[in-house]
N, C-alpha and C positions, 0 to 999 in steps of 0.2 A: 499690849494692853496698858502698860504704864505710860507710854507716850500719848496714847489717846486720852488717858485721864488727865495728863498735864495739859494737853491741848484744850480739853473741856474746861479746866480751871482757868486757863488764860482767856478763853472766849467769854466765860462768865464774868471775869474781872473786867475785861474791856467793855462788855455790854453794860455792866453795872456803872462804869465810869461815864459811858455815853448817856445812859438814862439819867444819871445824877446831873450831868451837865445840862441836858434838855429840861429837866425838872427845875433846875436853878434858873434857866433862861425864862421859863414860863412864869416863875415867881417875880423875876426882875421886870419883865415887860408888863406894863400896866394894862391888863385886860379886865373887862368887866367880869363880875363874879360868875355868871353861868358859863361864859366861854373859857374862863380859867379852869373851872372844875371839869368841864368836858375835855379840855386839852390834857389835863392830868390823868383823867380816866383812860383816854385813848392811848396815852403814852404807856401807862401801866399794862393795858391789855396787849399792846404790841410787844412789850417787853416779856410778858408771861408767855405769849405764843412763841417767841423766839427761843426762850429757855426750854419750853416743851419740845420744840423741834431739835434743839441741841441734845437734849437728853435722849430723845428717840433715836437720833443718829448714833449716840454713844452706845446704846444697848444693841444697835444693829437692826432695829425694826425698819427704818426708812432707807437702809443701804441698798436693799435688793430691788427697789423700785415697786411699782404697783403689782398687786397679785395677779397671776396669770390664770386664765380659765382654760381648761382642756389640758392637752399634753404640754409638758415643759419645753 
């Protein structure tokens, strides 16, 4: 349990660094305002979805695969 918690923390730190770097690159590249805002929103949505998947894997909901119908 403790090793999976350490892995989760490491994954979240690495994901945070990658998202920070991509956010910085979006700021540095001179994009017009609507494209800049859309790129930042898309980046944050993707980041939140990845964090949700990591947390679901941590609690064990996504480990068993899709639910089965009928007999196991």
